[in-house]
Residue, then its C-alpha position, 0 to 999 in steps of 0.5 A: x582483505x579476509x572476510x569475517x568469519x560470519x557473513x554479515x546480513x547487510x551481504x545478504x542481499x543484492x546485485x552479484x558482483x561476480x564477474x559473470x556476462x550476467x551480471x558487472x565487475x566485482x569492483x563497479x561501485x553500484x553506490x551512485x546507481x542506488x541513489x539515481x533509482x530510489x531518489x525519485x522513487x521517493x520524489x514521485x510518491x512526495x508528488x503523489x502524497x502531496x496532491x492528495x493533501x492538497x486536493x483533500x484540503x481543497x475540498x475542506x474536507x479534515x485528513x482521516x486515519x486512512x492520510x496519518x497512516x500514509x503520511x507515516x509511511x513517507x515520513x519512513x520511506x524518507x527517512x530510510x532514502x536518507x540513511x542509503x544515502x549515507x550508506x552509499x558515503x561509507x561504500x554502499x554498492x562497492x565491493x567488500x574488498x575494497x572497503x575497510x573494516x570500519x567502512x562495512x560496519x558503518x555502512x552495515x549499521x546504516x542499511x540495516x536501519x534504512x531497511x527497518x524504516x522502509x519495513x515500517x513504510x511497508x506496514x503503515x501504507x498497507x493499512x492506509x489504503x485499508x482504512x480507505x476500504x474499511x470507509x466504504x465497506x459493510x458487512x462481511x466485507x469490513x470484516x475481511x479488511x480487519x482480518x487483512x488490516x490485523x495480519x499485515x501489521x503482525x507479519x510485517x510487524x514481525x519481520x522488524x522484530x526479527x530485523x533487529x534481533x536476528x543477531x545478539x548482541x544486536x551490534x554484531x548484525x554489523x560487526x560480525x567479528x564480534x562475540x554472538x550468536x546469529x540466525x542461519x542465513x537460510x532461517x533468513x531467507x526463508x522467513x523474508x521470501x514468505x512475508x515478502x510473499x505474504x505482502x504482495x499477495x495481500x497487495x493484489x487482494x486490495x486492489x481486487x477488493x474495491x471491484x466489489x465494493x464499487x461496483x453495484x454503487x448508482x455512479x455513471x459507468x465511466x466513473x465507476x471504471x474509472x474509480x476501480x481503475x484509480x484504486x486497483x492501481x495498488x497491483x504495481x505495489x504487489x508486482x514489487x514485493x514479488x520482484x524484490x523475491x528474486x533478490x534473495x537468492x543470494x542470501x549467505x552469498x558473500x559476493x553480493x551487494x545490497x543494492x538490489x533489496x534496497x531497490x525494491x525494499x524502496x520501491x514497493x512503498x513508494x509504489x503503495x503512497x502512489x496507488x493509494x494517491x491515485x483515487x484522489x487525484x481523479x478530482x483533478x482530472x474530472x471535467x464535469x465536478x457537478x456530474x450527478x450519479x445516475x438516477x436509480x431504477x427500480x422495479x414498478x410494482x403494481x398492487x390492487x389491494x385496497x383493505x386499507x381503502x383510498x387515502x382520501x375522500x370522495x370530496x378532497x380528491x376531485x381532479x386528484x387520482x386516487x392514492x392507496x395505502x399499498x401505494x404509498x407503502x411501496x413509494x415510501x420503500x423506493x424512497x428509503x431506498x434512493x436515500x440509503x443508496x445516496x448516502x453509499x454512493x457520497x460516502x465512496x465518492x469521498x473516499x475516492 
């Protein structure tokens, strides 16, 4: 079957199907392989998210904005995986020479819609974890996290817009024989690569920020390290984003399928959901749920000033050590510091 004059974006990315030692035969059907990968990813993300919600509700804690964004990302992920399943039914994973024009068009339409679902899932899951960090941060750290939230939504959101307007009319994206125009494959490849790099970098930054936030709190060292490792699991999400770049070198190659792109595009939000749920799952494995934070240490301040004199008269202080005003001031400051530290520690515990 002759290929249309314009290479449809549904052929841009994926597993090369030329017969070489490194690739599979041109006529192998990779659709079942795709389904064997994306559905377990969707099932695992569902399991982790379900356990996260259970842990929160079982502790009588209401769902917050980070939970809402994570659930929205999960819905977008399931939407994408479901559409990819339909696309496989129409020929996704098979060589284009084995498909009719109508099958290619249907496959392209469902693949495009699924790709958009993965873009939304990626954007919302990153936003969810950033909101979690926003709850336990203050000062300049909050400004950094707000910058990440805004930039992630602008960059990945614009990727979702370009995903649909790269051809005009939009239907030309999956029916390449229609009259109209499309962006150059080089433009699509370069922009998608830049977005994937940005996405991976943001994942790594979000995974490292908890170290600065949590390291100084007064919980015991074992609990602190556990929280840090749990909240740094998002590095895996960043790895998926960078692996997705590897599949982009075939943009514009007619001898491709979108299998690899769809796998990494699904793995990125799926691993993000799992990584964002892991900190909350620590509740299930903690042996001592009633463990208390270690007592904060303070430098004992010594004062010899008696400018204000003793607090109690000689008649009131029989048998009682004399307490001066400066000593009471030091004690009051220490109590405030303890109270503020406990409030911050409790806030972090509520988030993780």
